A tleap script that builds the chain and sets N, CA, C and O, in Angstrom:
source leaprc.protein.ff14SB
mol = sequence {
  NMET GLU ASP ARG VAL VAL GLU LEU GLU THR
  ARG LEU ALA PHE GLN GLU ASP ALA ILE HIE
  SER LEU ASN LYS THR VAL ALA THR GLN GLN
  ARG ARG ILE GLU SER LEU THR GLN VAL LEU
  GLU SER LEU GLN LYS ARG MET GLN ALA PHE
  SER PRO SER PRO LEU HIE GLY GLY GLU GLU
  GLU PRO PRO PRO PRO ARG ARG THR ILE ASP
  LEU ILE GLY LEU ARG VAL GLY CPRO
}
set mol.1.N position { 0.610 -1.130 0.085 }
set mol.1.CA position { 0.062 0.193 -0.030 }
set mol.1.C position { 0.655 1.246 -0.076 }
set mol.1.O position { 0.244 2.271 -0.620 }
set mol.2.N position { 1.862 1.073 0.591 }
set mol.2.CA position { 2.808 2.488 0.738 }
set mol.2.C position { 3.538 2.830 -0.448 }
set mol.2.O position { 4.042 3.946 -0.574 }
set mol.3.N position { 3.636 1.835 -1.431 }
set mol.3.CA position { 4.539 1.589 -2.411 }
set mol.3.C position { 3.643 2.514 -3.310 }
set mol.3.O position { 4.104 3.485 -3.911 }
set mol.4.N position { 2.397 2.156 -3.351 }
set mol.4.CA position { 1.327 2.733 -4.032 }
set mol.4.C position { 1.191 3.957 -4.015 }
set mol.4.O position { 1.016 4.634 -5.028 }
set mol.5.N position { 1.266 4.472 -2.656 }
set mol.5.CA position { 0.959 5.723 -2.029 }
set mol.5.C position { 2.100 6.920 -2.631 }
set mol.5.O position { 1.795 8.042 -3.035 }
set mol.6.N position { 3.456 6.343 -2.565 }
set mol.6.CA position { 4.742 7.069 -3.153 }
set mol.6.C position { 4.437 6.687 -4.508 }
set mol.6.O position { 4.644 7.785 -5.025 }
set mol.7.N position { 4.189 6.144 -5.208 }
set mol.7.CA position { 3.843 5.960 -6.893 }
set mol.7.C position { 3.079 7.298 -7.181 }
set mol.7.O position { 3.527 8.197 -7.892 }
set mol.8.N position { 1.902 7.316 -6.558 }
set mol.8.CA position { 1.054 8.362 -6.902 }
set mol.8.C position { 1.681 9.829 -6.350 }
set mol.8.O position { 1.453 10.827 -7.035 }
set mol.9.N position { 2.415 9.949 -5.198 }
set mol.9.CA position { 3.020 11.203 -5.260 }
set mol.9.C position { 3.808 11.621 -5.957 }
set mol.9.O position { 4.086 12.803 -6.164 }
set mol.10.N position { 4.476 10.238 -6.610 }
set mol.10.CA position { 5.524 10.898 -7.652 }
set mol.10.C position { 4.955 11.335 -8.714 }
set mol.10.O position { 5.348 12.329 -9.325 }
set mol.11.N position { 3.758 10.482 -9.106 }
set mol.11.CA position { 3.047 11.306 -10.418 }
set mol.11.C position { 2.502 12.564 -10.310 }
set mol.11.O position { 2.626 13.397 -11.208 }
set mol.12.N position { 1.824 12.802 -9.136 }
set mol.12.CA position { 1.492 13.921 -8.877 }
set mol.12.C position { 2.618 14.971 -8.941 }
set mol.12.O position { 2.297 15.998 -9.538 }
set mol.13.N position { 3.876 14.927 -8.447 }
set mol.13.CA position { 4.758 15.921 -8.459 }
set mol.13.C position { 4.778 16.155 -9.518 }
set mol.13.O position { 4.413 17.285 -9.840 }
set mol.14.N position { 5.296 15.021 -10.775 }
set mol.14.CA position { 5.612 14.936 -11.902 }
set mol.14.C position { 4.652 15.909 -12.790 }
set mol.14.O position { 5.165 16.612 -13.661 }
set mol.15.N position { 3.251 15.934 -12.551 }
set mol.15.CA position { 2.499 16.409 -13.216 }
set mol.15.C position { 2.376 17.949 -12.994 }
set mol.15.O position { 2.332 18.744 -13.934 }
set mol.16.N position { 2.321 18.342 -11.562 }
set mol.16.CA position { 2.972 19.575 -11.128 }
set mol.16.C position { 3.661 20.202 -11.704 }
set mol.16.O position { 3.442 21.337 -12.128 }
set mol.17.N position { 4.775 19.461 -11.836 }
set mol.17.CA position { 6.064 20.125 -12.683 }
set mol.17.C position { 5.479 20.513 -14.284 }
set mol.17.O position { 5.714 21.620 -14.767 }
set mol.18.N position { 4.767 19.556 -14.962 }
set mol.18.CA position { 4.566 19.842 -16.122 }
set mol.18.C position { 4.012 20.673 -16.083 }
set mol.18.O position { 4.633 21.612 -16.581 }
set mol.19.N position { 2.759 21.024 -15.623 }
set mol.19.CA position { 1.771 22.169 -15.556 }
set mol.19.C position { 2.403 23.489 -15.573 }
set mol.19.O position { 2.251 24.468 -16.304 }
set mol.20.N position { 3.258 23.212 -14.424 }
set mol.20.CA position { 4.215 24.500 -14.306 }
set mol.20.C position { 4.964 24.967 -15.541 }
set mol.20.O position { 4.799 26.132 -15.904 }
set mol.21.N position { 5.747 24.188 -16.197 }
set mol.21.CA position { 6.270 24.224 -17.384 }
set mol.21.C position { 5.544 24.705 -18.341 }
set mol.21.O position { 5.859 25.718 -18.965 }
set mol.22.N position { 4.428 23.981 -18.567 }
set mol.22.CA position { 3.253 24.363 -19.821 }
set mol.22.C position { 2.700 25.973 -19.641 }
set mol.22.O position { 2.535 26.876 -20.461 }
set mol.23.N position { 2.496 25.885 -18.171 }
set mol.23.CA position { 2.216 27.587 -17.719 }
set mol.23.C position { 3.181 28.568 -18.261 }
set mol.23.O position { 2.793 29.456 -19.020 }
set mol.24.N position { 4.180 28.474 -17.977 }
set mol.24.CA position { 5.388 29.393 -18.620 }
set mol.24.C position { 5.427 29.362 -19.954 }
set mol.24.O position { 5.401 30.495 -20.437 }
set mol.25.N position { 5.483 28.443 -20.780 }
set mol.25.CA position { 5.352 28.687 -22.272 }
set mol.25.C position { 4.295 29.264 -22.803 }
set mol.25.O position { 4.477 30.182 -23.603 }
set mol.26.N position { 2.771 28.781 -22.413 }
set mol.26.CA position { 1.873 29.469 -22.226 }
set mol.26.C position { 2.303 31.286 -22.463 }
set mol.26.O position { 2.372 32.053 -23.423 }
set mol.27.N position { 2.512 31.366 -21.009 }
set mol.27.CA position { 2.629 32.868 -20.630 }
set mol.27.C position { 3.752 33.535 -21.494 }
set mol.27.O position { 3.737 34.761 -21.381 }
set mol.28.N position { 4.792 33.011 -22.387 }
set mol.28.CA position { 5.800 33.400 -23.034 }
set mol.28.C position { 5.253 33.715 -24.348 }
set mol.28.O position { 5.639 34.668 -25.026 }
set mol.29.N position { 4.070 32.640 -24.794 }
set mol.29.CA position { 3.806 32.511 -26.172 }
set mol.29.C position { 2.722 33.665 -26.308 }
set mol.29.O position { 2.466 34.012 -27.461 }
set mol.30.N position { 2.075 34.280 -25.302 }
set mol.30.CA position { 0.961 35.252 -25.087 }
set mol.30.C position { 1.795 36.125 -25.343 }
set mol.30.O position { 1.670 36.663 -26.443 }
set mol.31.N position { 2.898 36.568 -24.476 }
set mol.31.CA position { 3.609 37.919 -24.375 }
set mol.31.C position { 4.165 38.329 -26.159 }
set mol.31.O position { 4.114 39.413 -26.739 }
set mol.32.N position { 4.623 37.116 -26.604 }
set mol.32.CA position { 5.264 37.006 -27.978 }
set mol.32.C position { 3.993 37.597 -29.201 }
set mol.32.O position { 4.131 38.473 -30.055 }
set mol.33.N position { 2.812 36.774 -28.897 }
set mol.33.CA position { 1.892 37.295 -29.767 }
set mol.33.C position { 1.249 38.794 -29.358 }
set mol.33.O position { 1.274 39.607 -30.282 }
set mol.34.N position { 0.892 39.082 -28.568 }
set mol.34.CA position { 0.838 40.684 -28.080 }
set mol.34.C position { 2.119 41.510 -28.844 }
set mol.34.O position { 1.876 42.438 -29.615 }
set mol.35.N position { 3.310 41.133 -28.588 }
set mol.35.CA position { 4.273 41.857 -29.225 }
set mol.35.C position { 4.142 41.699 -30.882 }
set mol.35.O position { 4.269 42.740 -31.526 }
set mol.36.N position { 3.909 40.525 -31.572 }
set mol.36.CA position { 3.721 40.662 -32.973 }
set mol.36.C position { 2.313 41.276 -33.525 }
set mol.36.O position { 2.245 41.692 -34.681 }
set mol.37.N position { 1.353 41.307 -32.768 }
set mol.37.CA position { 0.053 41.945 -32.744 }
set mol.37.C position { 0.367 43.326 -32.735 }
set mol.37.O position { 0.039 43.994 -33.715 }
set mol.38.N position { 0.968 43.873 -31.755 }
set mol.38.CA position { 1.415 45.358 -32.059 }
set mol.38.C position { 2.286 45.981 -32.980 }
set mol.38.O position { 2.281 47.161 -33.333 }
set mol.39.N position { 3.320 44.713 -33.466 }
set mol.39.CA position { 3.975 45.142 -34.679 }
set mol.39.C position { 3.075 45.236 -36.243 }
set mol.39.O position { 3.177 46.061 -37.151 }
set mol.40.N position { 2.235 44.096 -36.109 }
set mol.40.CA position { 1.263 44.142 -37.431 }
set mol.40.C position { 0.429 45.596 -37.218 }
set mol.40.O position { 0.386 46.441 -38.112 }
set mol.41.N position { -0.091 45.732 -36.177 }
set mol.41.CA position { -0.945 46.949 -36.364 }
set mol.41.C position { -0.245 48.151 -36.551 }
set mol.41.O position { -0.690 49.102 -37.194 }
set mol.42.N position { 0.767 48.118 -36.035 }
set mol.42.CA position { 1.888 49.695 -36.757 }
set mol.42.C position { 1.999 49.396 -37.947 }
set mol.42.O position { 1.775 50.365 -38.672 }
set mol.43.N position { 2.320 48.207 -38.633 }
set mol.43.CA position { 2.702 48.072 -40.203 }
set mol.43.C position { 1.474 48.520 -40.794 }
set mol.43.O position { 1.563 49.228 -41.797 }
set mol.44.N position { 0.138 48.174 -40.259 }
set mol.44.CA position { -1.269 48.503 -41.008 }
set mol.44.C position { -1.342 50.255 -40.938 }
set mol.44.O position { -1.791 51.000 -41.808 }
set mol.45.N position { -0.916 50.523 -39.983 }
set mol.45.CA position { -1.144 52.070 -40.010 }
set mol.45.C position { -0.159 52.814 -41.039 }
set mol.45.O position { -0.519 53.756 -41.746 }
set mol.46.N position { 1.237 52.218 -41.024 }
set mol.46.CA position { 2.219 52.726 -41.891 }
set mol.46.C position { 1.542 52.790 -43.021 }
set mol.46.O position { 1.210 53.853 -43.546 }
set mol.47.N position { 1.221 51.336 -43.602 }
set mol.47.CA position { 1.074 51.114 -44.645 }
set mol.47.C position { -0.783 52.102 -45.338 }
set mol.47.O position { -1.314 52.077 -46.449 }
set mol.48.N position { -1.141 52.718 -44.204 }
set mol.48.CA position { -2.491 53.188 -44.946 }
set mol.48.C position { -2.210 54.628 -45.093 }
set mol.48.O position { -2.817 55.413 -45.822 }
set mol.49.N position { -1.009 54.931 -44.151 }
set mol.49.CA position { -0.425 56.520 -44.456 }
set mol.49.C position { 0.168 56.588 -45.919 }
set mol.49.O position { 0.179 57.629 -46.575 }
set mol.50.N position { 0.544 55.659 -46.262 }
set mol.50.CA position { 1.266 55.730 -47.928 }
set mol.50.C position { 0.018 56.208 -48.856 }
set mol.50.O position { -1.111 55.720 -48.864 }
set mol.51.N position { 0.584 57.447 -49.749 }
set mol.51.CA position { -0.495 57.799 -50.868 }
set mol.51.C position { -0.154 57.315 -51.708 }
set mol.51.O position { 0.972 56.822 -51.630 }
set mol.52.N position { -0.836 57.188 -52.853 }
set mol.52.CA position { -0.103 56.930 -54.338 }
set mol.52.C position { 0.432 58.110 -54.889 }
set mol.52.O position { -0.038 59.247 -54.912 }
set mol.53.N position { 1.738 57.553 -55.433 }
set mol.53.CA position { 2.690 58.359 -56.037 }
set mol.53.C position { 2.156 59.348 -57.064 }
set mol.53.O position { 1.527 58.912 -58.028 }
set mol.54.N position { 2.362 60.613 -56.921 }
set mol.54.CA position { 1.977 61.769 -57.864 }
set mol.54.C position { 2.202 61.309 -59.520 }
set mol.54.O position { 1.484 61.659 -60.457 }
set mol.55.N position { 3.355 60.467 -59.583 }
set mol.55.CA position { 3.736 60.211 -60.768 }
set mol.55.C position { 2.627 59.207 -61.503 }
set mol.55.O position { 2.389 59.151 -62.709 }
set mol.56.N position { 1.889 58.267 -60.203 }
set mol.56.CA position { 1.001 57.422 -60.686 }
set mol.56.C position { 0.030 57.799 -60.826 }
set mol.56.O position { 0.100 58.734 -60.029 }
set mol.57.N position { -1.210 57.873 -61.339 }
set mol.57.CA position { -2.486 57.957 -60.930 }
set mol.57.C position { -3.335 56.922 -60.433 }
set mol.57.O position { -4.528 56.992 -60.725 }
set mol.58.N position { -2.868 55.841 -59.634 }
set mol.58.CA position { -3.444 55.199 -59.186 }
set mol.58.C position { -4.062 53.820 -59.982 }
set mol.58.O position { -4.432 52.783 -59.431 }
set mol.59.N position { -4.061 54.150 -61.589 }
set mol.59.CA position { -4.500 52.903 -62.006 }
set mol.59.C position { -3.315 52.627 -63.040 }
set mol.59.O position { -2.567 53.448 -63.571 }
set mol.60.N position { -3.361 51.057 -63.195 }
set mol.60.CA position { -2.613 50.633 -64.189 }
set mol.60.C position { -2.504 51.071 -65.772 }
set mol.60.O position { -3.390 51.194 -66.618 }
set mol.61.N position { -1.356 51.223 -65.835 }
set mol.61.CA position { -1.401 51.565 -67.503 }
set mol.61.C position { -1.706 50.529 -68.169 }
set mol.61.O position { -1.380 49.453 -67.670 }
set mol.62.N position { -2.388 50.526 -69.434 }
set mol.62.CA position { -2.708 49.169 -70.238 }
set mol.62.C position { -1.395 48.922 -71.134 }
set mol.62.O position { -0.568 49.795 -71.400 }
set mol.63.N position { -1.356 47.853 -71.467 }
set mol.63.CA position { -0.087 47.369 -71.991 }
set mol.63.C position { -0.149 48.044 -73.512 }
set mol.63.O position { -1.164 48.633 -73.883 }
set mol.64.N position { 0.972 47.913 -74.322 }
set mol.64.CA position { 1.308 48.487 -75.515 }
set mol.64.C position { 0.332 47.673 -76.310 }
set mol.64.O position { -0.185 46.660 -75.840 }
set mol.65.N position { 0.044 48.189 -77.706 }
set mol.65.CA position { -0.307 47.248 -78.286 }
set mol.65.C position { 0.401 46.237 -79.008 }
set mol.65.O position { 1.575 46.311 -79.372 }
set mol.66.N position { -0.584 45.057 -79.235 }
set mol.66.CA position { 0.151 43.985 -79.647 }
set mol.66.C position { 0.534 43.734 -81.249 }
set mol.66.O position { -0.369 43.669 -82.082 }
set mol.67.N position { 1.600 43.629 -81.535 }
set mol.67.CA position { 1.745 43.501 -82.956 }
set mol.67.C position { 2.262 42.289 -83.758 }
set mol.67.O position { 3.260 41.639 -83.445 }
set mol.68.N position { 1.670 42.116 -84.561 }
set mol.68.CA position { 2.115 40.863 -85.218 }
set mol.68.C position { 3.041 40.980 -86.768 }
set mol.68.O position { 2.839 41.681 -87.759 }
set mol.69.N position { 3.917 40.149 -86.516 }
set mol.69.CA position { 4.893 40.258 -87.920 }
set mol.69.C position { 4.877 39.054 -88.731 }
set mol.69.O position { 5.079 37.915 -88.308 }
set mol.70.N position { 4.578 39.447 -90.128 }
set mol.70.CA position { 4.394 38.791 -91.200 }
set mol.70.C position { 5.989 38.464 -91.677 }
set mol.70.O position { 6.689 39.259 -92.303 }
set mol.71.N position { 6.219 37.710 -91.431 }
set mol.71.CA position { 7.870 37.433 -91.972 }
set mol.71.C position { 8.157 36.931 -93.257 }
set mol.71.O position { 9.294 36.858 -93.723 }
set mol.72.N position { 6.785 36.475 -94.012 }
set mol.72.CA position { 7.096 36.274 -95.723 }
set mol.72.C position { 6.747 37.491 -96.150 }
set mol.72.O position { 7.495 37.768 -97.087 }
set mol.73.N position { 5.813 38.565 -95.894 }
set mol.73.CA position { 5.997 39.505 -96.428 }
set mol.73.C position { 6.435 41.001 -95.911 }
set mol.73.O position { 6.355 42.084 -96.491 }
set mol.74.N position { 6.865 40.705 -94.775 }
set mol.74.CA position { 7.761 41.695 -93.821 }
set mol.74.C position { 6.555 43.014 -93.501 }
set mol.74.O position { 6.670 44.240 -93.517 }
set mol.75.N position { 5.430 42.127 -93.224 }
set mol.75.CA position { 4.262 43.416 -92.992 }
set mol.75.C position { 4.495 43.228 -91.305 }
set mol.75.O position { 4.811 42.246 -90.634 }
set mol.76.N position { 4.154 44.785 -90.913 }
set mol.76.CA position { 4.151 44.752 -89.189 }
set mol.76.C position { 2.788 45.525 -88.961 }
set mol.76.O position { 2.597 46.584 -89.560 }
set mol.77.N position { 2.102 45.148 -88.337 }
set mol.77.CA position { 0.565 45.545 -88.034 }
set mol.77.C position { -0.100 44.601 -86.706 }
set mol.77.O position { 0.273 43.567 -86.154 }
set mol.78.N position { -1.152 45.430 -86.531 }
set mol.78.CA position { -2.032 44.804 -85.321 }
set mol.78.C position { -2.611 43.619 -85.677 }
set mol.78.O position { -3.315 43.010 -84.871 }
savepdb mol mol.pdb
quit
């Protein structure tokens, strides 16, 4: 009977240590998540502050017209 009590006490001590270690890990990860969230929010604000370049109207320029080449007659055209 005493061996069983010792075994249970040993298991309990191990579980308490594991729980303590996991709690520390979770707390560390939570701090890291909060830090990364602040960085992300800061970057989002910085991106919103950018305005389009005055040289660029915000719209994409259409591509140049396609041209075909007739190699036999040396004709260039659309």
